[in-house]
C-alpha positions as CSV (number, residue, x, y, z in Angstrom):
1,X,0.0,0.0,-0.1
2,X,1.3,3.5,-0.9
3,X,2.7,5.5,1.9
4,X,0.7,8.7,2.7
5,X,2.3,12.0,2.0
6,X,1.3,15.1,3.5
7,X,1.3,18.9,2.8
8,X,0.4,21.4,5.5
9,X,-0.8,25.0,4.5
10,X,-0.7,27.3,7.7
11,X,-2.0,30.8,8.1
12,X,-2.5,32.4,11.5
13,X,-4.6,30.0,13.7
14,X,-5.8,28.0,10.6
15,X,-4.2,25.2,8.6
16,X,-5.3,23.0,5.7
17,X,-3.7,19.5,5.6
18,X,-3.6,17.4,2.4
19,X,-2.9,13.7,2.4
20,X,-2.1,11.9,-0.9
21,X,-0.4,8.8,-2.2
22,X,1.6,7.8,-5.3
23,X,-1.4,7.3,-7.6
24,X,-2.3,10.9,-7.2
25,X,-0.5,13.0,-9.9
26,X,1.3,16.4,-9.4
27,X,-1.1,18.2,-11.5
28,X,-4.1,16.8,-9.6
29,X,-2.4,17.7,-6.2
30,X,-1.6,21.2,-7.7
31,X,-5.3,21.7,-8.6
32,X,-6.3,20.9,-5.1
33,X,-3.8,23.3,-3.6
34,X,-5.0,26.1,-5.9
35,X,-8.6,25.5,-4.8
36,X,-7.7,25.8,-1.1
37,X,-5.5,28.9,-1.7
38,X,-8.6,30.4,-3.5
39,X,-10.9,29.6,-0.7
40,X,-8.3,31.3,1.7
41,X,-8.1,34.3,-0.5
42,X,-11.9,34.8,-0.3
43,X,-11.7,34.2,3.6
44,X,-8.9,36.7,4.1
45,X,-10.1,39.2,1.3
46,X,-6.8,39.3,-0.4
47,X,-5.4,38.7,-3.9
48,X,-1.9,37.9,-2.7
49,X,-0.2,35.6,-0.3
50,X,3.4,34.9,0.4
51,X,4.5,31.3,0.7
52,X,7.3,30.5,3.2
53,X,9.0,27.3,4.3
54,X,10.1,26.5,7.9
55,X,13.5,28.2,7.0
56,X,11.7,31.4,5.8
57,X,12.6,30.6,2.2
58,X,9.9,32.0,-0.3
59,X,8.3,30.0,-3.0
60,X,5.7,30.5,-5.7
61,X,2.3,28.9,-5.6
62,X,3.1,26.2,-8.3
63,X,6.3,25.2,-6.4
64,X,4.3,23.7,-3.5
65,X,3.0,20.6,-5.3
66,X,6.2,20.5,-7.6
67,X,8.7,20.3,-4.6
68,X,6.1,18.8,-2.1
69,X,6.8,21.8,0.4
70,X,5.6,21.2,3.9
71,X,4.7,23.0,6.0
72,X,4.0,26.2,4.0
73,X,3.3,29.4,6.0
74,X,1.0,31.9,4.4
75,X,0.9,35.8,5.0
76,X,-0.6,38.7,3.4
77,X,2.1,41.1,2.5
78,X,2.1,44.5,4.4
79,X,-0.9,43.5,6.7
80,X,0.1,42.9,10.3
81,X,-3.2,41.3,11.1
82,X,-2.6,38.3,8.6
83,X,1.0,37.4,9.6
84,X,1.7,33.8,10.4
85,X,4.6,32.7,12.8
86,X,6.9,30.0,11.7
87,X,5.7,27.5,14.2
88,X,4.6,24.0,13.2
89,X,2.3,23.4,16.2
90,X,-1.1,22.2,15.2
91,X,-3.6,25.0,14.7
92,X,-7.0,24.8,16.4
93,X,-8.9,25.3,13.1
94,X,-8.2,22.8,10.5
95,X,-9.5,21.3,7.3
96,X,-8.1,17.8,6.3
97,X,-8.3,16.9,2.6
98,X,-8.0,13.2,1.7
99,X,-8.3,11.8,-1.7
100,X,-11.3,9.3,-1.6
101,X,-10.3,8.0,-5.1
102,X,-9.1,9.6,-8.3
103,X,-12.2,11.5,-8.9
104,X,-13.3,12.9,-5.3
105,X,-11.9,14.4,-2.2
106,X,-13.2,14.0,1.3
107,X,-12.9,17.2,3.6
108,X,-12.9,16.9,7.3
109,X,-13.4,20.3,9.1
110,X,-12.2,20.8,12.7
111,X,-12.9,23.6,15.3
112,X,-10.8,23.6,18.4
113,X,-9.4,20.3,17.2
114,X,-12.9,18.7,17.4
115,X,-14.3,17.6,14.0
116,X,-17.7,19.3,13.3
117,X,-18.3,18.4,9.7
118,X,-17.2,16.2,6.7
119,X,-18.0,17.0,3.1
120,X,-17.0,15.6,-0.3
121,X,-16.2,17.4,-3.6
122,X,-15.5,15.9,-7.0
123,X,-12.2,16.9,-8.7
124,X,-14.1,17.9,-11.7
125,X,-15.9,20.5,-9.6
126,X,-12.6,21.8,-8.1
127,X,-11.2,22.1,-11.7
128,X,-14.2,24.1,-12.7
129,X,-13.9,26.4,-9.7
130,X,-10.2,27.0,-10.4
131,X,-11.1,27.9,-14.0
132,X,-13.8,30.4,-12.9
133,X,-11.6,31.9,-10.1
134,X,-8.7,32.5,-12.4
135,X,-9.3,36.1,-12.9
136,X,-11.2,36.8,-9.7
137,X,-10.2,39.7,-7.6
138,X,-11.0,39.6,-4.0
139,X,-10.1,42.8,-2.5
140,X,-12.8,45.6,-3.0
141,X,-11.6,49.1,-3.3
142,X,-12.9,51.5,-0.6
143,X,-14.6,53.5,-3.4
144,X,-16.9,50.6,-4.1
145,X,-18.4,50.7,-0.6
146,X,-22.0,52.1,-0.1
147,X,-22.3,55.8,0.7
148,X,-23.8,55.1,4.2
149,X,-20.5,53.0,5.1
150,X,-18.4,56.1,4.4
151,X,-20.3,58.0,7.2
152,X,-19.0,55.4,9.6
153,X,-15.3,56.6,9.1
154,X,-13.6,58.5,11.8
155,X,-13.1,62.2,10.8
156,X,-9.9,63.6,12.4
157,X,-9.7,67.5,12.8
158,X,-6.6,69.3,11.6
159,X,-4.4,70.7,14.4
160,X,-5.1,74.1,15.5
161,X,-1.4,74.9,16.2
162,X,1.6,74.2,13.9
163,X,1.3,71.7,11.0
164,X,4.8,70.8,10.9
165,X,5.2,67.3,12.3
166,X,8.8,68.1,13.3
167,X,7.6,71.1,15.3
168,X,7.7,70.9,19.1
169,X,4.3,72.6,19.1
170,X,2.6,70.1,16.6
171,X,-0.9,69.6,17.8
172,X,-0.9,72.3,20.4
173,X,-3.2,75.2,20.4
174,X,-1.7,78.3,18.8
175,X,-2.2,80.4,22.1
176,X,-0.1,77.8,24.0
177,X,3.6,78.4,24.6
178,X,6.1,75.9,22.8
179,X,7.0,73.0,24.8
180,X,10.6,72.7,25.9
181,X,12.8,70.4,24.1
182,X,13.3,66.9,26.0
183,X,16.9,66.1,27.3
184,X,17.5,63.9,24.3
185,X,17.1,66.9,22.1
186,X,14.3,65.3,20.0
187,X,11.1,67.3,19.3
188,X,8.0,66.6,21.5
189,X,4.9,65.6,19.4
190,X,2.2,66.5,21.9
191,X,-1.3,65.9,20.9
192,X,-3.6,68.9,21.6
193,X,-7.1,68.4,23.1
194,X,-8.6,69.6,19.9
195,X,-6.8,67.1,17.6
196,X,-9.4,64.6,18.0
197,X,-12.9,65.9,19.0
198,X,-15.6,63.4,20.2
199,X,-18.1,65.4,17.9
200,X,-16.0,64.2,14.9
201,X,-16.9,60.6,15.3
202,X,-19.7,60.1,13.0
203,X,-21.9,56.9,13.1
204,X,-24.8,57.4,10.7
205,X,-27.0,54.2,10.9
206,X,-30.1,56.1,9.9
207,X,-30.3,54.5,6.6
208,X,-29.4,51.0,8.1
209,X,-31.7,50.6,10.9
210,X,-32.2,47.1,12.2
211,X,-35.4,45.5,12.2
212,X,-36.6,42.8,14.7
213,X,-35.9,39.4,13.1
214,X,-38.9,37.6,14.5
215,X,-41.5,37.6,17.2
216,X,-39.1,35.6,19.3
217,X,-36.4,38.3,19.2
218,X,-33.7,36.0,17.8
219,X,-30.3,37.8,17.2
220,X,-27.3,37.1,15.1
221,X,-25.2,36.5,18.1
222,X,-27.6,33.7,19.0
223,X,-27.0,32.3,15.5
224,X,-23.3,32.4,15.9
225,X,-23.6,30.7,19.2
226,X,-25.9,28.0,17.9
227,X,-23.6,27.4,14.9
228,X,-20.4,27.1,17.1
229,X,-22.3,24.5,19.4
230,X,-23.6,22.5,16.6
231,X,-21.1,20.1,14.8
232,X,-23.5,19.8,11.7
233,X,-26.2,22.4,11.6
234,X,-27.4,21.4,8.4
235,X,-28.1,17.9,9.7
236,X,-26.8,16.0,6.7
237,X,-23.6,15.1,4.8
238,X,-22.8,17.6,2.0
239,X,-21.2,17.0,-1.2
240,X,-20.2,20.4,-2.7
241,X,-21.5,20.8,-6.1
242,X,-22.0,23.1,-8.8
243,X,-25.5,24.8,-9.1
244,X,-27.0,27.0,-11.9
245,X,-29.3,29.9,-11.0
246,X,-32.3,28.0,-12.2
247,X,-31.5,25.3,-9.6
248,X,-31.0,27.8,-6.9
249,X,-34.2,29.7,-7.7
250,X,-36.2,26.6,-6.5
251,X,-35.0,27.4,-3.0
252,X,-36.5,30.8,-2.6
253,X,-38.5,30.6,0.7
254,X,-37.8,31.1,4.3
255,X,-38.4,27.4,4.9
256,X,-36.1,26.4,2.1
257,X,-33.7,29.3,1.2
258,X,-30.5,29.1,-0.7
259,X,-28.3,32.2,-1.6
260,X,-25.1,33.0,-3.6
261,X,-22.6,35.1,-2.1
262,X,-19.3,35.7,-4.1
263,X,-19.7,32.6,-6.1
264,X,-20.5,30.3,-3.1
265,X,-23.9,28.8,-2.5
266,X,-25.1,28.8,0.9
267,X,-28.3,27.1,2.5
268,X,-29.4,30.3,4.6
269,X,-32.8,28.6,5.8
270,X,-31.6,28.4,9.5
271,X,-30.0,31.9,9.3
272,X,-33.0,33.8,8.0
273,X,-34.9,34.0,11.4
274,X,-31.7,35.5,13.0
275,X,-31.0,38.1,10.2
276,X,-30.5,41.4,11.8
277,X,-32.3,43.1,9.0
278,X,-35.4,40.8,9.4
279,X,-37.1,40.0,6.0
280,X,-34.8,42.4,4.1
281,X,-32.7,39.2,3.3
282,X,-35.5,37.6,1.3
283,X,-35.0,39.6,-2.0
284,X,-31.6,37.7,-2.2
285,X,-32.9,34.3,-1.3
286,X,-33.0,31.9,-4.3
287,X,-30.7,34.3,-6.3
288,X,-27.3,35.7,-6.5
289,X,-27.4,37.9,-3.4
290,X,-23.8,39.2,-3.7
291,X,-24.8,42.8,-4.8
292,X,-27.5,42.9,-1.9
293,X,-25.0,41.6,0.6
294,X,-22.3,44.0,-0.4
295,X,-24.7,47.0,-0.4
296,X,-25.7,46.6,3.3
297,X,-22.6,44.9,5.0
298,X,-19.4,44.5,2.7
299,X,-17.3,44.4,5.9
300,X,-18.9,41.2,7.1
301,X,-17.1,38.0,6.1
302,X,-19.7,35.5,4.8
303,X,-17.1,32.8,4.6
304,X,-16.7,32.7,8.2
305,X,-20.4,33.5,9.2
306,X,-21.9,30.9,6.9
307,X,-19.0,28.4,6.6
308,X,-20.9,25.5,8.0
309,X,-23.9,26.3,5.5
310,X,-21.7,26.1,2.4
311,X,-23.2,23.6,0.0
312,X,-21.6,24.3,-3.3
313,X,-20.7,26.8,-6.0
314,X,-22.4,29.0,-8.6
315,X,-22.3,27.5,-12.1
316,X,-21.3,30.4,-14.4
């Protein structure tokens, strides 16, 4: 029997582990790696990862399967919030990929090292997804955000005093005397009380008022807790498949609702009663709801919120 080989892809507190044997070709292995990386790109909202080995040597994506590099540490360049330390300790969040045969892959998902779900996906579906994602961009420009989101930005007033950052009076009211130089000889950048005025913190939710989700007062926090406690909230084994808009349109009710968000198909039936906007979710049920989703909450990561309700992909 062929000895199992392994590749670990690690980012922050998450890892994807791939097991394969000699009967799996390198091109097939590479297709699976590309699929995993695309899922991570959507999860971390980025177009670019850096790939490093344990010795901090950098590689290209296609090198991982070619040279069987493991472990591989992923980071997003210039983003401190998505940096991965070169530690090989098992991550608490994990997906394990095992080739069931030459045509399909079994995926076991773990949360806090406890398995909560197992799904299957055919290699033909993975190949189709990779082709459709080839030119996909994952980072949205701030200019594409809805107008009301812009009102949530923090507006900082200009300093009343000197505007020269090298000045010892930077940020100090013009009537104040310049501060003395510190012993080190370096200028003191003191923040004046008017630099950040609490009245400048603008939070305008008037266009996005929440409605009660239901008579029982269910909240999204309750939905998150319920999902975390339930290993398999869908109550069935899922095989990730490709679905057309015609097939998705058949699931357009609160009792049986599917929705497409960024190319992924989710069974949102159990989420609908907990939606903070109440029935405002329904126009996107049974359809591609990406535009509707991005209009009201582009900053919310659907890949995390609805991960356990992922059932397939949109067939383009």
